[in-house]
N, C-alpha and C positions, 0 to 999 in steps of 0.2 A: 505493500499500499503506499502511495505517495505522501508527501507533506500534506499539512492541513489546508494549504493554500491551493484551492481548486482553480480551474480555468476561469471561471467567473471571477473569483477573488483576484487572479492574476491581472485580468482585464481592468477591474476596479482599481487595483493598485497602480499599475503601470499607467493607465488613464488618468490618474489623479497626477501623477508626476509630469506626464506630457502636458495637461491643462495648466498646471501652475506654471511650467516653463513657458508656455505659449502666453499666458495672460501676462507673465513678467516682460516678455519681449515686446508685446504689444503696448503695454503701459509706458514703457521706457523708451519707446522708439523715436521720440521728440526731444530727448534731453539735450540742450545746447550749451548752456552756461554752467560755468562750475557751481554756482548756487543751485541750479536745477539737479545736477548730478549728484553733488554731496549733501545738500540739504533739502531735496524734493521741492525746490522753488520757495521754500518757507510757506507753503500753501497746504499743509497737512491738516485735515479737520480732527475734531476731538476723536472720533471713532476710530480714524486711522492711527492716532497716537496710542490709544487703548490697544488695539489689535497688534501694533508693532512692538510695543513694550512688552504686553504680555508674551507674544510669540517669540520675541527674542530673549525673554527671561526664562519662560518655561519650555524648556526643551525635552531632549532625551533624559537630561538630569532628574527631569520630574516623572515623567512616563515610565521610565526604567530605572534610573540611578535612585531617585528617593523611595520609589516602591521597593527596592531592593534593600535600602536601609530600614524601611517600615518592616520588610519581612525578617531582618536579622536582629535589629535593635528595637523597633517599635515606634510608637507615636512620637517619641522625644524629637524624631526628625521634623516634626511640624514648626519647631522653633524658626527654620529657614523661612518659612512663609509667614508665620504669625508676627515675628520681630522685625520682618522686612518692611512692614508697614511704616515704623518709624523712619526707615530710609526713604521710603517714597515720599512721605510727607515733608522730610527735610528737603528733598529734592524740589518739591512744589514750592515751598515758602521760603526757603533760605538760599538754595544753591541757584535754582534757575532763575530768579529775577537778576541776579549779577550776570550770569551768562547771557543772557537776553539781552540786557542793557549793553552790553559791550558788543554785540553783533558778531560774536566768534564763531569759526568753525570746528574748532578743535579746543578741548579743555585745556591743553597744553599752552594754548595762547593766552588763557588767563594767568597761567604761572609765568609766563613771560611778561606780561604787563605788570603782575604784582611783584615779582621776583627779578628773573633774569634767564636768558636764553638757556643757562646750564639747567635750570629747573624744567625748562620746556623739553629739552633733549632728554634728561633724565626720564621725565613722565613718558615720553613718547616710546623710549627703548622699553620700558617696563610693560607699557600697555601692550606694544607688539610681541614681546614674549608671552605675555598672558593670552592673548588672542589667538596667536598661532600655535604655539607649544602646548598650552595648559586647556584651551578651550576647543579649537576647531579639531584638532586631532583625536581627542577622545570622543567628540560626537561623531566623527566618521566611523570611528572603532565600533560604538555601542551601537550604532544603526546597522550596520553591515552584520555584525554578530548577531542581532536579534532577529533580522530578516532571515538569516541563514539558519537559526534554530527553528523557524517556522517552516522551512523547506526541507528540514530533515524527515526522512521517511519514517513512517509508524514504527516499522520494525527495530529501527536503530533505538528510538525513544523506549520502546517496550523493552528492549535487551538491557538498557540501563535501569529500568524499574525492576526487572528480574534479577539482576545482578546482587540487590540490595537483600534480596531473600537468601542467597547463598552466604551472605556475611562478607562478601568482597565487593562493595558498591562501587560502580564506576561513575565517570562524569561524562555528561554530553560533550561530544568533540566537534569542531567546527573544521571543515576542510578549507586549508590556507588559501586554495586557488579561489574557490567560491567566495571567501572572505575578501579578496583583491578585488574580485569583479564587482561586489557590492560597494566598496569603498570608490571604485572608480565611477560608477553610475551616479553615485551621490554628488561626487566633484563636477562631474559634467553638466548634470541638470543645475545644480545651484550656481555654477560659475557661469552658466549661458546668460541667464537673465540678470545676474548682478552685474556682469561686465558690460552688457548693452544697456540697461535700463537705469542703473544707478540707484539713489535712494528711494526714489518714487515706486520704481518696480520693486523694490525691496519691502517698502511699506505696504503696497498693495497684496503681494503675495502673502506676507506675514499675516494680513486680515484673514485671507483665505485659509492659510495653515492654521492660525489659531483656531477657527471653526472646526476644521478637521480633526485638529488635536483634541479638543473638547468633546467631540462627539466620540472619539476613538477611546479616550479615557473613561467617559461617562458609561460606555457601553460594557467595558471591562469591569467597571466597579459595579454596575447594576448586576450583571451576571454573577459576579462574585458573591455580593451581598444576599442575593436571592438565591443561592445555591442551597439545597435542601440541608447540607451539612453545616451552614452557618446560621440561616434563618434571620437576616436582618442586622442591622447595626446595634439595635438593643439586645438581641441574643449574643451578639459577638462581645458586648462589654461584659455580660454575665459569664460567657466562656472564659475570657481573658482573666476576670477576677476569680476564676475558681469556683464560683457560685454556682456553676451550671456545668458540670463535668461533662465531656463528650466521649463517646466510645470511639476507639479506633481498633484496627485489626489485632493490636497488641494488648488491648485492655484500655484502662482510663488514661486519658490525656488531661492532665491538671492544667489550670490557667497559669500563664507565664507573667501576667500583670504588663503587657507590653503598652496598654493604651494610658500612658502617664508621659508628662512632660519632662519630668526633672528625674536625674540621675544623680548618684552620689558626686561629690566635688572631686574625688580621685578615680572616678570613672576614666578608662583610657581613651574612650571615643567622644562621648558627649555628657561631660560634666556640667552641671547645673550653673555653677560658676562661670565656666567658659561660655555657655549659651547666653548669659546676661552681660557679659563684659566683651570678650573678644568677637563674638558673632556679630555685636552691634557695631563694632568697628568695621568689620566686613560690610555689613549693610549700608554704612556711610559711604564706603569706598563704592560698592556696587552701584548704589543709586545715585549718589551725588557726584562722584569724581571717575565715573566710568564712560569712556568714550563712546562705547556702541550701544549704552543705554540712553545716555543724555542727548545723543545726535537725533534721536526720534522727537525728542521734546523741543530741540532747537529748531526742528523743521515745521512746528505748529503755526498756525496762522495767527495766533495771538497767546499771550500768558495764560487767559483765561481757559482757552480750549486746551492748552497744553496740560494744566491742572485738570481738568475736566477728564481727559483721557487717562492720565496717570491714576486718578482716584478710582476711576471705573476699573481699570487694570488690577487694583488693590484689592477691589471686592471680589473680583473673580480669582484671585491669587488665594484667598480665604477658602476656597473650595478645594484646593489642593490637599490639604491635609486629611480629608476624606476622599477624596476620589482617587488619590494616588498612595499616601502613606498609609491611610486606613486599610485601602485594599491589599497593600503588602501585609499588614497584620492579618487580614482574613484569609489571605493567601497561605500564610504560615499554619494557621489552625486547620485549613482545608486539607492541605497536603500531609499534615500530620495524622489526619484521620483516612484520607484515601490512599496515602502511599507511605506507610509507616516504615522508617528505617532508610528511606531514600535520602541521599546527601545531595541537596540543591543549594547551589550558591544564589545570593540574592538576586544578582543580575539575571537569572534564569527564570524568576519568578513571573515577570510580565509575559514572555512567549509561552510559558507553561500554562498560565491562565488562559491564553487564547486557545491552546490545545484542549485543556479541561472543561473550561466552561462556557466558551463563546462559540467553538466550532461545533460542539454537540447540538446547538440550536439549530441547525441545518439550515440557516437563512443564507441564500446565495448572495455571495459578494460582502457579507459582513466582516468576516476576517480581513479580507482585502481592504476594506474601509478602515479598520482599526490599524492595520498596518500601513496605510496611507497617512493616517493620522500621525503615527510614529515618526515616519520619515519627514513628514511635514514639519513636525516639532524640531527636527534636526536641521532641515534647511532653513527654516525661519530664524534660527540662532546663526548659523553658519554665514548666511548672506549678510546678515546685519554686521557681523564681526569682519568679514571681508572689505565690505564697504568702508567701515570705520578705519581699519587698517590702512587702505587706500587713502583714506582722507588725511590721516597722521603723516604718512610718508610724503604725499603730495605737499602738503601746506607747511609741515614741520621741518622738512628737509630740503626738498626741491625749491618750492616758492622762497622759502626764508633764507636759504644759505647758497643755492646754486643759480637760480634764476628769478630774482625777484620781480622782473618785468614780464613773467609768463602770461600769456593770453589765455583766455577761458578755453579756447581749443585746445591748447597745449595741456593745461592742466586735466581736462577730461581725456584725452587720450593717453596721458600718463597714468590717470587713475584706473582705465581699463587694463593697461599693461601690467599695473602692480597686481590687480586682481586676478589676471590670468596666472602671473607667476606664483601668487600666494596658493591659488587652488593646486597648481602642480605640485608645489613644496610641500602643502599640507598633506595632499593624498599619499604622496611619496614617503613623507615621514611616518604617517599613520600605518602604513604597509610595513615599514622596516621597524618600528619601535613597538607597536602593540601586538601582543600576542593574544589571538582571538579566543584561546582557552586559558586565559589567565583567571586566577581565583580572587584578585583583589576587587572589592565593590569599586565600581566606576564613580560614582559620586565622591566617595572618599578622596579619590585621586584628584579630583578637580579641585576641592576645597582646600586640601591639604597643601598643594603646592601653590595655588593662588594666595593663600593667606600669608605666605612668606615674603611677598612683594609689595604689600599695598599699605601697611600700616604707616609708613613714612609718608606716603603720598596724602593719606587723610589728614594727619597732622598739619602737612604743608596748606592744604587747602582750608582748613578749619581756621588756623591761626591767621592765615593771609587774609581771610575775610572779616574775622573777628577783631583782630589786633593791629593798629596802625604801626606798632612798633617792630613788627616781623621785618627782617631784612632780606636782601638775596642770599646772603651767606647763611642766614639761619634757615632759609627754606631748603636750601640744597642740603644743609646738615640733617634736617628732619628726614629727608628722602634716604640719605645714604644710612643714617643711624637705624632707620626702621627695618632697612634690608639686612644690615650687618646683625643686628640684635636678634631678629627674626631667625636667621640661620645659625648665630653663634651662641645664643643663651641656652637652648635645649640642652647642647652636650655639657655646658658648664653646670646646669642644673643636675644632670644624670651623675656628673662626677663629684660635685661638692655639696649639693643640697638634697639628694634624694635619700641620704643616709640619715638624715636628721629626722628622728621618729615624728615630731610634731608636723613637720612640713610633708613629710611622706604620707601621714595619715590624711592629710588635707587634699593634696595634690598627686599622689601617687609616685611610683619608682621612676616614671618617665613623665616629663611635662608635656600636657596635651597641647596641640597646636592651637586651640582657642585662647587658652592661658598665654601661650607664646605671643600670639598677635597682639593681645592686649597690653602685655609687658613691652613689646617693641613700640607700641603707639604712645605709651607714657614715656618712654626713653626719647622718642622722636620729638615730643611736644617739648620735653625738658631741654634736649639739644637746641631745638629751634629758639627757645626763650634765652638761653645762656649764650650762644653765639650770637644772637640778634643784640644783646645787652652790650656786647663787646665789638660790634661793627656798625658802621654809619647808617643811619636811616635816611632813605632817599624820600624826600618829601613828596615828590610827584607819584612814585610808586605807592606810597602809603595811603594814596587816595582811594585805591581800589579795594575798599572795604565796605561792608553793609552801610555804616555811618557816612564814610567819605563820599560813596555814591547816592546819597540821600535816599536809600531804600528804608532805612530804619532810623529812628532817632535812638540816642544812647538811652533813653527813659523807657522806649520799646523793649529794648534788648534786657534791660534790668527787670522790667515787668515779666518778660518771658522766663528769665532765669528763677525768679521767685516762684513762679507757677510750676515750673519744672521741678524745683527743690521741693516743694509742697507735695506734688503729685508722687515723688519718689518716696517721701515719708509716709504718706496715705499707703502706698502699695506695700512697703516693709511692714507697717502695722497690721495690714489685712493678712499677709504672709504669715505673720507671727500669730495671730489670732487663729489663722486657719490651721496651722501645725498644731497648736494647742488644743485644737478641736473645739474651740469657743464659737466659731462659725463654720458653716458648711462651705464647699466650694462654689456652690451655686450662688449662695448669699455674698461671698466674696467677690465673685465674678460680676454679679449686678451692682454691688456698691462701686467695685473699680470702674466699670463701664460708664455709670451715671456721673462718677467724678470726672472721668476723662471727656466725656461730651460737654459737661458743663465749662470745663476749662477751655475748650475750642470756642464755645459759644459765648462767652461772657461778652466780648466787643460787639457780636451781633446782637444782643440783647439791647445793647444801647441803641442801635439803629431802629430796632422795632419799637422803643419806647419813644424816640425822636420822632418818628413817622407817626405814631399814634397821637402825640402831643400837637402836631400839626393836622391831624384829621385825616391822614392818609394811611392806607393799609400798606404792609410790607411782607412779602413772601420770603421766608427764609429759604424756601425750596430752591431757589434760584441762585444762593449763595454756595459757592465751592466749599467754604469753610463749613457749612451745615453738613455736607456730606463727608468732608474730611473728618470731622469730629465723630460722626457716626461709624466711618471705617475704623477709626482709632478706638472707638468704644467696642466694637465687635472684636478686636485683636485683644484687647485687655480681658474682656470676659473669656475668651477662649484660654489665656494664660493661666487663669485661676480655676476655671471649671474643670479644666483636663490635668490639674497639677497632680 
């Protein structure tokens, strides 16, 4: 028997790829100027921002990678989605106003204006390393690997299942040639429309691929949760808590309590202290200082449309803990009962669910649609990254240092050449570097390596925007120190501090990379402050702050800081009361959510009262801050309720 992709599935799958490529080529056929090619003519509507931001962010990382971590570790991975809301809102109200006011193409251009060209080059080099080596390569790898698993014949899969019964479990193995073909197909499809159409083609195809992606993951989630051995979300939570034991072929399978957000501080992979410190630093980078995310917002028609699109993307992101991570937890309990003794790695959970819960429905083309959603998720991220990488090289190196008088035609041609080279380079490196039969969880690879490069960037951006005393030397120092500490401190910790009983009991024998990135961030901030104090302040460059650009008054920032500190105190008290079982997680979640919403709404209430005093009505629903507050409140509720 052949793989689960039938002829109809293959038609749907390849038809979707061809259709997306054709739409991208058609949409981008008229891109003439550099603004058209790299910023979509600054005419992207709010729904385009939402679809492209969501599609760029939610890739194979989430459909396969996060489901894999949900399968192995549990719901704790939801921190990546829930606390990301803080980064999204920082982009909306603090980072983006500066970027748009300065009319920049690249975020490194801000660092150049605020610091100097050394900071610009350092940022661009780090971003190119992240985009090509850490993001695009793993995306090609996981896409090809997953599709190849779907195309394995049933006899091979059954042989792996039967091997567990003999006490010598085998692993699913991917043919290297087929893996290479899969990588090349994805490279050709995404490269074609990105080279020709630029950012507008990327954004339109991202919207289409986001819809495909959501349909795909919703189908898998619905089929998994409604499987007779799972019985829905409520029954899964009972099963997970051990209150509703489930039978398997080997007897009773007790709950593992995977549906919780907080693991011990010395947990080697997801310590709660790291989730609430280092992960927040990563969110500030990813949403506020990340070229391939922010570039979508820079292409918006207006700041309001950019904010609306980003906030909408945030609401959709809060579905991922249930659609992807929760489905991974359900897959763990499903396979524990259906295939006891089988050794499955997390990255295999997604394709195995397609085999076990989607394909048996017998709906023609359904598996092909889900597979198209997966590949669409990959392409929607890869195309964005390639366009952003080309933007960085074109403007930060070619136009800045080689040909300052380059015409729009020259910039667009160079951008296309760069994307073509990047596609070939990424595909080749993916084939050479990644083993399709590796056991390392894919998402862990992405996060672990990316985290080592960005702490100093976050410090440089934040201090540059907030403090007029930051100097060019201080900005460069923070970037360099962030990287050095990220790589250098963990081995020092293992050699000198891990043997101290008190420290080991708190943080373990090996320093988790979330703790490492937070320490690197603090070190980068300190380095920036110290070096800036001993170097001359450039009065012209010091104007590129929130206050200097007249985006905020000092009293506004002080008021925000007071609200932030007060909110942290409230959250700590709620956590203390909840830990002491003085209030339930539900009550803590509701109190925290209401408090958060009120903190967002205080200034809007003044507008309502002012309008009422003048005898006019005022609709809060038209204010993006209303929806931003609601989004933040939903995230806070989840952080407490699923504790």
